[in-house]
LOMI-101129 format. One record per atom (N, C-alpha, C): residue in three letters; x, y, z. Coordinates in steps of 0.1 Angstrom, whole numbers, plus 5000, padded with zeros to 4 digits. Example, Ala and Ser with C-alpha at 12.3 -4.5 7.8 and 13.67 -1.06 7.14 Angstrom:
BEGIN
ALA513249435078;ALA512349555078;ALA513249675078;SER512849785071;SER513749895071;SER512950005079;
This chain:
BEGIN
MET500849884999;MET500050005001;MET500950125000;SER500650234992;SER501550354992;SER501250425003;ARG502350485008;ARG502450595018;ARG503350695014;LEU502850825019;LEU503650935015;LEU504950925022;GLN505950985014;GLN507250995019;GLN507951135016;HIS508851165022;HIS509451295023;HIS510751295013;PHE510751405006;PHE511851424997;PHE512551554996;GLY513951534995;GLY514751664997;GLY515851654984;TRP516451744982;TRP517451774970;TRP518751814978;PHE519751714973;PHE521051744979;PHE521951784970;PHE522351924968;PHE523151954955;PHE524651944960;SER525251844955;SER526351764960;SER527551844956;ARG527551954947;ARG528652024944;ARG528652164952;GLY527652174960;GLY527652304969;GLY527452404960;PHE527652524965;PHE527752654958;PHE528952684950;GLY528952584940;GLY530052594931;GLY529352584917;PRO530252564905;PRO529852574892;PRO528852474888;GLN527452494890;GLN526452404888;GLN526552404873;GLY526452264869;GLY526452224853;GLY527652204844;TRP528752224853;TRP530052224848;TRP530352094843;GLY530752054830;GLY530951934825;GLY529551874818;ARG528451924819;ARG527351884815;ARG526651954804;PRO525951904795;PRO525551964782;PRO524852104785;TYR524252094796;TYR523152214799;TYR524052344805;GLN525252304806;GLN526152424809;GLN526052544800;ARG525652504788;ARG525652594777;ARG524252694778;TRP523552664787;TRP522252764791;TRP522952894794;ASP524152874798;ASP525052994803;ASP524453074815;LEU523852994824;LEU523453054836;LEU524853074846;ASP524653184852;ASP525953224861;ASP525953164874;TRP526653084878;TRP526752984889;TRP526953084900;THR527653204900;THR527853284910;THR526753384913;ALA525653384905;ALA524553474908;ALA523353394913;PRO522453454919;PRO521353384925;PRO520153324917;GLN520053384907;GLN518953354897;GLN518853194895;LEU520053144892;LEU520152984890;LEU519552924899;TYR520052954912;TYR519452864925;TYR517852904927;GLN517553024925;GLN516353044930;GLN515352974917;GLN515652964906;GLN514752904897;GLN514752754901;SER515752714904;SER515952554907;SER515052534921;ALA515152624931;ALA514452624944;ALA512952614941;GLN512552714933;GLN511052714929;GLN510552584922;LEU511552534912;LEU511252384909;LEU510852304920;LEU511852284929;LEU511552184941;LEU510552204948;GLU510152334951;GLU508752384960;GLU507552324951;GLN507652364938;GLN506452324930;GLN506352164930;ALA507452104930;ALA507451944932;ALA507151894943;GLY506851974954;GLY506651934970;GLY507651864976;PHE508951914973;PHE510251894982;PHE510051964995;ASP510451895006;ASP510551965017;ASP511652045020;LEU512852015015;LEU514152085018;LEU515152085007;VAL516052175006;VAL517152164998;VAL518352175006;ILE519452085005;ILE520452095013;ILE521752105004;ALA522452215009;ALA523852255002;ALA524952195010;GLU525652105001;GLU526952065004;GLU527852175004;ASP529052145014;ASP529952265016;ASP531452205019;ALA532352245013;ALA533852225020;ALA534652345019;VAL535052405029;VAL535652525029;VAL537252535025;SER537752395024;SER539052385020;SER539352335006;LEU540152374997;LEU540552324985;LEU541352194986;GLY541552164998;GLY542452045000;GLY543952065002;ASN544651955003;ASN546051965003;ASN546852004991;PRO548052064994;PRO548652124979;PRO548852014969;GLU549251894972;GLU549451794963;GLU548251734957;THR546951764962;THR545651734955;THR544851854951;LEU545251964950;LEU544552084945;LEU544052064931;ASP544952024921;ASP544452004908;ASP543551914906;LEU543451784913;LEU542451704913;LEU541051764919;ARG541251854929;ARG540051894935;ARG539251994926;VAL539952074918;VAL539452174910;VAL539252154896;ARG539752044890;ARG539952004876;ARG538451974871;GLY537651914879;GLY536251874875;GLY535251994882;GLY535752084888;GLY534852194895;GLY534052124906;TYR534452024913;TYR533651954924;TYR534351994937;GLY535551994937;GLY536252024951;GLY536152184953;GLY536052244941;GLY536352404943;GLY536152454928;PRO535952584927;PRO535752694937;PRO534352654942;LYS534152714953;LYS532852724963;LYS532752854971;LEU531652904968;LEU531153014978;LEU530452964989;ASP530253054999;ASP529453015011;ASP527952995010;PRO527452865011;PRO525952855009;PRO525452925022;LEU525752935032;LEU525053025043;LEU524353145038;LEU525153225028;LEU524853345024;LEU523953345011;LEU523753215005;LEU522853204995;LEU521453175000;ALA521453155013;ALA519853115020;ALA518953225017;PRO519253345020;PRO518153465020;PRO517653445007;TYR518553434995;TYR517953444980;TYR516853354979;LEU517053224984;LEU516253114983;LEU514853124990;PHE515053195001;PHE513853225011;PHE512953315002;ALA513653424996;ALA512753534987;ALA512053474976;ALA512653364971;ALA511953304959;ALA510953184962;THR510853154975;THR509953054979;THR509153074991;GLN508052984993;GLN507353015005;GLN507352895016;HIS507652785010;HIS507452655021;HIS508952585018;LEU509852595010;LEU510952505008;LEU511952525021;GLY512352445027;GLY513352455038;GLY514752435031;VAL515652525036;VAL517152575031;VAL517852535042;VAL518752425040;VAL519752375049;VAL521252365043;PRO522052475047;PRO523552495041;PRO524052405052;THR525552375047;THR526552305055;THR527252405066;ILE527452365076;ILE528052435087;ILE529052345092;ASN530352365092;ASN531352285100;ASN531652305113;ALA531352215121;ALA531252235135;ALA532852235140;GLY533852195134;GLY535252215136;GLY535852355133;ILE535152425128;ILE535852575124;ILE534952695129;THR533652655131;THR532652785132;THR532452775148;PRO532652875154;PRO532552895166;PRO530952885170;PRO530552815183;PRO529152795183;PRO528252925186;TYR528753025194;TYR528253145194;TYR527753215180;LEU528853235170;LEU528653275158;LEU527853195150;ALA527653065150;ALA526952985144;ALA525552995148;ALA525152995162;ALA523853035169;ALA523353145163;ARG524153265163;ARG523653375159;ARG523253405143;GLN524053335137;GLN523853345121;GLN522553245119;ALA522553125124;ALA521353055122;ALA520053095127;ALA520153185141;ALA518853245144;ALA518453355136;THR519353425130;THR518953535121;THR518353505110;LEU518853385102;LEU518253325091;LEU517053255092;HIS516953195104;HIS515553135107;HIS514353215110;HIS514853355115;HIS513753445116;HIS513353515103;LEU514653545095;LEU514253575081;LEU513453505074;SER513453385075;SER512853285065;SER511453255068;ARG510953315081;ARG509553305086;ARG508553335078;GLY508553465070;GLY507653515062;GLY506153535068;ARG505153515059;ARG503853525063;ARG503253385070;LEU504053275068;LEU503753155074;LEU503853175090;GLY504853245094;GLY505153265109;GLY506153145112;ALA506653055105;ALA507452945109;ALA508752935100;GLY509852895108;GLY511052905102;GLY511252805091;ARG512152845084;ARG512552725071;ARG514052705071;PHE514752745081;PHE516152725082;PHE516652605089;GLY517752545082;GLY518352405090;GLY519752435089;ILE520552335095;ILE521852315095;ILE522252175090;ASN522952165080;ASN523652035078;ASN524952035085;LEU525151985096;LEU526351975104;LEU527251865099;VAL528551905097;VAL529651825092;VAL530651845102;THR531551725103;THR532651725112;THR533951715105;ASP534151765093;ASP535351765086;ASP536451835093;VAL537551755094;VAL538751795100;VAL539751845090;GLY539651825079;GLY540751875069;GLY540752015068;SER539752115073;SER539752245072;SER540352315083;ALA540852225094;ALA541252325106;ALA542552385104;ARG543252365094;ARG544552425093;ARG544352575087;HIS543052585081;HIS542752735077;HIS542452835088;VAL542252785100;VAL541652855112;VAL542652845121;GLY543852785120;GLY544752765130;GLY544452665141;ALA543552565138;ALA543252465149;ALA543952345143;ASP543952245154;ASP544552105151;ASP543552015149;PRO543751935137;PRO542751845133;PRO542551735144;LEU541551675145;LEU541051575153;LEU540751455146;PRO541051325153;PRO540451195147;PRO538951185145;HIS538651095137;HIS537051095132;HIS536251105144;ASP536351015153;ASP535650995165;ASP535651105174;ARG536851165176;ARG536951285185;ARG536251395178;ALA536251415164;ALA535551525159;ALA534051505162;TYR533551395163;TYR532051375168;TYR531751425180;ASP532851405190;ASP532751435204;ASP532551605204;ARG533551665194;ARG533551795195;ARG532051855190;ALA531551785180;ALA530251815173;ALA529151815183;ALA529351715192;ALA528151675202;ALA527951805211;GLU529051855216;GLU529151975226;GLU528852085219;TRP529252095205;TRP528952205197;TRP527452235197;VAL526652125193;VAL525352135194;VAL524652165207;GLU525252105217;GLU524552135229;GLU524652275235;VAL525752335229;VAL526152465234;VAL525152565224;VAL525152545212;VAL524352615202;VAL522752625207;ARG522252505211;ARG520852485214;ARG520752575227;ARG521452545237;ARG521452635249;ARG521452775245;LEU522352815236;LEU522252965232;LEU520853015228;TRP520452915219;TRP519052955211;TRP517952955222;ARG518052885233;ARG517152875243;ARG517352975255;SER518353065253;SER518653135264;SER517953255270;TRP516953285260;TRP516253405263;TRP514653345270;GLY514453225269;GLY513353165277;GLY512153235273;ASP511453275284;ASP510053345282;ASP510553515284;ALA511753555282;ALA512053695287;ALA511553785277;LEU511153765265;LEU510653855255;LEU509153905259;VAL508854035264;VAL507654065270;VAL506954155258;ALA507754245251;ALA507254335241;ALA505854375244;ASP505754445256;ASP504354515260;ASP504454665258;PRO503754715248;PRO503954855245;PRO503254955257;GLY502154865263;GLY501554945274;GLY502454985285;THR503454905288;THR504354945299;THR505754975293;GLY505954965281;GLY507155005274;GLY508254905278;HIS507854785285;HIS508754685288;HIS508854575277;TYR510354575271;TYR510454495257;TYR510954365264;ALA511754345274;ALA512154215278;ALA512654225291;ASP512554105298;ASP512754095314;ASP514054025314;GLY515154105317;GLY516454045318;GLY516753945328;THR515653955338;THR516153845349;THR515753705344;LEU515053685333;LEU514453565329;LEU515553505318;ILE516553595315;ILE517553535306;ILE518553445311;ASP519053345305;ASP519953255310;ASP521353295305;ALA522053375315;ALA523353435312;ALA524453325316;PHE524553215310;PHE525153095313;PHE526553125309;THR527453035315;THR528853015310;THR529252885309;HIS529552825298;HIS529952705295;HIS531452685293;ARG532152575300;ARG533352545301;ARG533452425297;GLY533852375285;GLY533752245280;GLY535052185276;GLU535052065272;GLU536352015267;GLU536752075254;PHE535752135246;PHE536552175233;PHE536052345231;PHE534952385239;PHE534552515240;PHE534452585250;ASP534952715250;ASP534552805263;ASP533552905259;VAL532452915262;VAL531353005258;VAL530753075267;THR530353215266;THR529653285277;THR528353315268;GLY527153285276;GLY525853335270;GLY525553475279;PRO524453515275;PRO523153455265;PRO523553495250;LEU522853435243;LEU522653485229;LEU521953615226;ASN522453715219;ASN521653835216;ASN520653835207;ALA520153725201;ALA519253715192;ALA517953675200;PRO516753715195;PRO515553685202;PRO515153545200;PRO514353495209;PRO513853345210;PRO513053325197;PHE512753195195;PHE511853155182;PHE510453145188;PRO509553185180;PRO508153165186;PRO507953045188;GLY507252995197;GLY506752835200;GLY507752735201;GLY509152785203;GLY510352705204;GLY510752625190;ASP510352725180;ASP510652645163;ASP511952675159;GLU512752585166;GLU514252605163;GLU514652555148;PRO515852595145;PRO516252535129;PRO516352375131;VAL516052315120;VAL516352165120;VAL517752125119;LEU517952015125;LEU519451985124;LEU519451855115;VAL520551865104;VAL520651745095;VAL522051705096;SER522251585097;SER523651525096;SER523851395087;PRO524951405082;PRO525451285072;PRO526351195081;GLY526651085076;GLY527750995082;GLY526950865087;GLY527450755081;GLY527050635084;GLY528050535092;SER528850605097;SER529850525108;SER528950505120;PRO529350405129;PRO528850395142;PRO528750525151;ARG529950595149;ARG529850715155;ARG528850835150;GLY528850825137;GLY527950905130;GLY526350875132;LEU526050745133;LEU524750695135;LEU524350735150;GLY525350725160;GLY525150765173;GLY524850915174;PHE525450985166;PHE525451135168;PHE523951165163;ALA523451105151;ALA522151145146;ALA521351095156;GLY521250995162;GLY520450935172;GLY520251025183;ALA521351105188;ALA521251175198;ALA520651325194;PHE521051385182;PHE520851495183;PHE520051545170;SER520151455157;SER519451505145;SER518051505145;ASP517651595136;ASP516151585130;ASP516251515118;VAL517051505109;VAL517151445098;VAL518551385096;GLN518651235091;GLN519951185090;GLN520051155075;LEU521051185066;LEU521351155055;LEU522051035054;ALA521450925048;ALA522050795048;ALA522250715035;LEU523150655035;LEU523750585023;LEU523550405027;ALA522950345017;ALA522750215021;ALA522350145007;PRO522550005004;PRO522249944993;PRO520749954990;LEU520549934975;LEU519149954974;LEU518149834976;SER517949794987;SER517049684989;SER516449715003;ALA515149665004;ALA514349675015;ALA515149635028;ALA515749515028;ALA516449475039;ALA517549565045;ALA518249635035;ALA519649715039;ALA518949845043;VAL517949895038;VAL517250005043;VAL516749985058;ARG515949865058;ARG515149855071;ARG516349845083;ASP517449755079;ASP518649735090;ASP519249885092;TYR519349955083;TYR520050095086;TYR519150175095;ARG517850165091;ARG516950255098;ARG516750195113;ALA516950075114;ALA516950025129;ALA518050055136;ARG519250075131;ARG520350125138;ARG520250265141;VAL519650355133;VAL519450495136;VAL518550505148;VAL517450435148;VAL516350455156;VAL516750375171;SER517550255169;SER518250225183;SER519050335189;ALA519750415180;ALA520850495187;ALA519950615193;ALA518850655186;ALA517850765191;ALA517250715205;GLU516750585206;GLU516150545217;GLU517050535228;SER518250505226;SER519250515237;SER519550635243;HIS519050745236;HIS519250895242;HIS517950925244;GLY516950815248;GLY515650865253;GLY514650945243;ARG515150925230;ARG514250975219;ARG513450855214;LYS512450895206;LYS511650815198;LYS511850815182;ALA511350705175;ALA511750695160;ALA511050805156;SER509950855159;SER509150955155;SER509951105156;ASP510951095163;ASP511651225165;ASP512551265153;LEU513051185143;LEU513551195135;LEU513451125121;ARG513951185109;ARG513651135097;ARG514851085090;VAL514950975084;VAL516150925077;VAL515750925061;LEU516551005056;LEU516551025043;LEU517550965035;PHE517450865026;PHE518350805018;PHE518950885005;VAL520150905006;VAL520650984995;VAL520750874983;LEU520350934971;LEU520350864957;LEU520450944945;LYS521050924936;LYS521150994924;LYS520450914913;PRO519350934911;PRO518650864901;PRO518850904888;GLU518750824875;GLU518950854863;GLU517750814857;ILE516750904856;ILE515450864850;ILE515450864834;THR515050754827;THR514950734814;THR513650744807;PRO513450764796;PRO511950764792;PRO511450634788;SER512150534786;SER511750384785;SER512650284792;VAL512050184792;VAL512950064796;VAL514050034787;GLU513750024774;GLU514849994765;GLU515850114768;GLU515750234770;GLU516850334771;GLU517650274785;ALA516950254795;ALA517550224807;ALA518450104804;GLU517950004797;GLU518649894793;GLU520149914787;ARG519950044777;ARG521050064768;ARG522050134777;VAL521650224785;VAL522650304794;VAL523450214804;VAL522750114810;VAL523550024817;VAL524449934810;ALA523849874799;ALA524849804790;ALA526149884787;ALA526050004782;ALA527050094779;ALA528050104789;SER527650094802;SER528750094813;SER529249984818;ALA528949854812;ALA529249744817;ALA530849714815;ASP531549754804;ASP532949744804;ASP533649864802;PRO533849934812;PRO534750084811;PRO536150064807;ASP536450144800;ASP537850124795;ASP538950214804;GLU540150214800;GLU540950284809;GLU540650424811;ALA540250494800;ALA540050654801;ALA538950674814;VAL537750594812;VAL536650604819;VAL537250564834;LEU538150474837;LEU538450454852;LEU539450544855;ARG540250594846;ARG540950734853;ARG540050844856;GLU538950864848;GLU538150974851;GLU537250944865;VAL536950814866;VAL536350784881;VAL537550814891;ALA538450764887;ALA539650774900;ALA539950924903;SER540051004893;SER539851164894;SER538951194905;ALA537651164899;ALA536551214909;ALA536551154923;TRP536951034924;TRP537150974939;TRP538251064946;SER539351074937;SER540451154945;SER540051274948;SER539051354942;SER538651484946;SER537951454960;ASP537051374962;ASP536251354973;ASP537051294984;LEU538151214983;LEU539051154991;LEU540351244996;GLU540351344986;GLU541651444990;GLU543051344989;SER542851254982;SER543951144982;SER544151114967;ASP545351114959;ASP545451114947;ASP545450954942;LEU544250894939;LEU544250764933;LEU544850744920;THR545150854912;THR545450834899;THR546950814898;ARG547850804910;ARG549250794909;ARG549450634913;LEU548450554916;LEU548450424922;LEU548250334908;SER548950214909;SER548650114900;SER547250054900;LEU546650064888;LEU545350004889;LEU544949834891;ASP546149764891;ASP546449634891;ASP546649604906;ARG546749694915;ARG547049654929;ARG546049724940;PRO546049664950;PRO545049714960;PRO545549854965;VAL544549934971;VAL544950064976;VAL545850034988;PRO547150074989;PRO548050065001;PRO547350095013;GLU547749995022;GLU547150035038;GLU547750155041;GLY547050235048;GLY547550385053;GLY547550475044;PHE547050445030;PHE547150555020;PHE546450675023;PHE545150675030;PHE544450775034;PHE544650835047;GLY544850965049;GLY544951035061;GLY543951025070;GLU544151075082;GLU543151075093;GLU542051165090;HIS542351285081;HIS541351385078;HIS540351335068;VAL540451215063;VAL539551155053;VAL538351095058;SER537151115055;SER535951065061;SER536050915058;ALA535750845070;ALA535650695071;ALA534550645061;GLY533550715060;GLY532250675051;GLY532750665037;THR533650785033;THR533850795020;THR535050685015;ILE535750665025;ILE536650555021;ILE535950425020;ARG535050385029;ARG534250285029;ARG533350275015;GLY532750405010;GLY532150405000;GLY532950364987;LEU534350374987;LEU535250324975;LEU535550174976;LEU536050134989;LEU536450004992;LEU535649904994;GLY534249945000;GLY533349845002;GLY533749745011;ASP533449605008;ASP533649505018;ASP535149425013;THR535449485003;THR536749424996;THR537949514994;PRO538549565007;PRO539549655008;PRO540949605000;ASP540949475000;ASP542149414991;ASP542049374977;ALA540749424972;ALA540649414957;ALA541549514949;PRO542049494937;PRO542849564930;PRO541949704926;LEU542649814925;LEU541949944923;LEU541149934912;ARG541549864902;ARG540749854889;ARG539449784893;GLU539349674900;GLU537949634901;GLU537149744911;LEU537749804920;LEU536849904926;LEU536450004918;LEU537250054908;LEU536750174898;LEU535850124891;THR535949994886;THR535049944876;THR533749934883;ARG533549884896;ARG532249884900;ARG531550024900;LYS532350124903;LYS531850264905;LYS531350314891;ALA532250254881;ALA531750314866;ALA530550234860;ARG530350134866;ARG529150054860;ARG527950094865;LYS526850094859;LYS525450144865;LYS524450024866;GLY523650044872;GLY522649934874;GLY521149984874;ARG520249874873;ARG518849884870;ARG518149924883;VAL517150034885;VAL516450014898;VAL515549894896;ALA515149864885;ALA514149754885;ALA514649634893;ASP515949594892;ASP516249484898;ASP517349514910;ARG517149654915;ARG517849714925;ARG519449694927;THR519849694915;THR521449704911;THR521949834912;GLY521049944909;GLY521550064905;GLY520450164906;SER520550294899;SER519650404900;SER519150424885;VAL519350364875;VAL518750384862;VAL517650324860;GLY516450404855;GLY515250334853;GLY514250434849;THR513050394847;THR511850474843;THR511250544855;ALA510450644854;ALA509850704866;ALA509050604872;GLU508350514865;GLU507550414871;GLU508250304880;GLU509350274874;GLU510350194880;GLU510850234894;PHE511250374893;PHE511650444906;PHE510350434915;ALA509350474911;ALA508150454919;ALA507750354926;ASP508050244918;ASP507850084924;ASP509050064936;PHE510150124933;PHE511150104944;PHE510750184956;ALA510450314953;ALA510050404966;ALA508750354973;GLU507950274966;GLU506750224971;GLU507350094979;GLU508050024975;GLU508549894981;GLU509149944995;LEU510150044994;LEU510650085008;LEU509850155017;GLY508850215012;GLY507850265021;GLY506950165030;SER506550055019;SER505649975028;SER506449845034;ASP507549795029;ASP508249705035;ASP509549735046;ALA509949885043;ALA510949905052;ALA510750025061;ASP509550085058;ASP508950205067;ASP509750315062;ASN510350335049;ASN511250435047;ASN510550575049;ASP511350665054;ASP510950805056;ASP510850875042;GLY512050855033;GLY512050925021;GLY513350935015;PHE513751015006;PHE514851054999;PHE515451174998;ALA516751174997;ALA517451304994;ALA518151284980;LEU517551324970;LEU517851314956;LEU519351394953;SER520051354947;SER521451414945;SER521851464932;GLY522251604930;GLY522751644918;GLY523051774918;ASP523451834907;ASP523651974908;ASP522252044910;LEU522352184915;LEU521352244916;LEU521052354905;HIS520652294895;HIS520652354880;HIS519352324876;PRO518352434871;PRO517052394867;PRO516752304856;VAL517852294848;VAL517752214836;VAL517952054842;GLY518952064851;GLY519151914855;GLY518051884866;VAL517551954873;VAL516451924884;VAL515351894877;HIS514951954864;HIS513651924856;HIS513951784849;ARG515251764845;ARG515451634838;ARG515151534849;VAL515351544859;VAL515151424871;VAL513551414873;LEU513051554875;LEU511651544881;LEU510651554870;GLY510951604859;GLY509851614851;GLY509051494848;ASP509351374845;ASP508551254844;ASP508151214860;LEU509151204867;LEU508851154880;LEU508051204889;VAL507751344893;VAL506951404901;VAL505251334898;PRO504951364885;PRO503551324883;PRO503451164886;VAL504351074883;VAL504150944889;VAL504050924902;LEU505150994911;LEU505050974925;LEU503851024931;ARG503251144925;ARG501951194929;ARG500851104929;ARG500851044916;ARG499650964912;ARG499650824921;ARG500950784924;ARG501050674933;ARG501050684948;GLY500650804952;GLY500450854967;GLY501650854973;LEU502950894968;LEU504250874974;LEU504851024977;LEU504451124969;LEU504851254970;LEU503851354973;ARG504051454984;ARG502851564987;ARG502551634975;ASP501351674974;ASP500951784964;ASP500651904970;GLY500951924981;GLY500752054989;GLY501352065003;PHE501552205007;PHE502152205020;PHE500852275031;GLY501252235043;GLY500552295053;GLY500952445056;SER500652505069;SER500852635071;SER502052635079;GLY502952545082;GLY504252545090;GLY505452575082;GLY506552545088;GLY507952575082;GLY508452435079;VAL509852435080;VAL510452315075;VAL510452195086;ARG510352215097;ARG510052135107;ARG508752065108;GLU507652155105;GLU506252075105;GLU506152005092;ASN506652055082;ASN506751965068;ASN507351845070;LEU508551845077;LEU509251715078;LEU508551625088;PHE507651675096;PHE507051575106;PHE505351585105;ASP504851615095;ASP503551625093;ASP502951475089;PHE503751395086;PHE503551255082;PHE504751175084;
């Protein structure tokens, strides 16, 4: 039986050169100007998407990998997605906007104040906020702010303290805002929590000088990360967890169970968070075209493998192109700054396999119809989404790609009508903001 699911869009290039390397680059939309993003956001809202999430990496990487990072326009250049948010709010009424913030280099007080400002600015006529934070624990950027990098799990320890401080700052005004014109009394300072936090990673003095959120409507917190520590963090703090898992009901069910278990261990309920599985669908007009696309990818040549290696080198900040294709990736090749989840994404369960085999797996495409990949028709994708909703209690998806109106429409043009007809995608919004949209079903 069909059940509504939540949909978001994750623009994985971040606030960078959308469309670079794609034919639709020749539409000549300026990626540094807001109109490209505003058009795309309007399409997503019309499609019934709850939120748009912006990837970000403040660093271009290590000197030896700079060329790999910028060659394809994925690792850089990038502008700050936090400053793009007001333009997207101005172009939409319901869509949640969730830029990435790095807990390792953004002081909690500054982040709390910026997020509070944007959440208030996003309220509009609905009176509910539409801002969120995609919180990352990247440690490779530490050198840009004079900080020492931390190992993977310690970075999550720091992020946990960061969230606790930010939320206490947001709540520091309590009921102090009186705003009574009759008495001329704007706020009651005796009700403000002027706390001092002295923690392992942060020393922060409150209160925040931003006003409270009406009804306690705080920005939503989104977090990626599939490691045990990442899942534990999501269970403790997140409203939305961005997940990666194989395309099967069993894998999705198992992944959700681990996130829910982590939430329950922190006194939360399954209904307190949403798990959205990140997927980059390739929607084709026919079954025959889907089969042709998959068949064409089955036997990648050396040039394709090198292209795949370059792309993964950018994500991993590690130059795979200098390694032999016929040997395994050397033990210790990746530094501590590299995400464990990204490494696992390349190596999978066979870290000793030759690099050629690993890259070939990444180059090959699979069919949605047999759950080996993400290529298929809109009806086939709807079958897949319906199966996960009924058999794995799936909350929804974060579709991944550039935030370019041509690319967005290419994915959603045929898909949205089918998902709505099948009862999988909302066809309207309520009167709330992003939090209410995420939790209204």
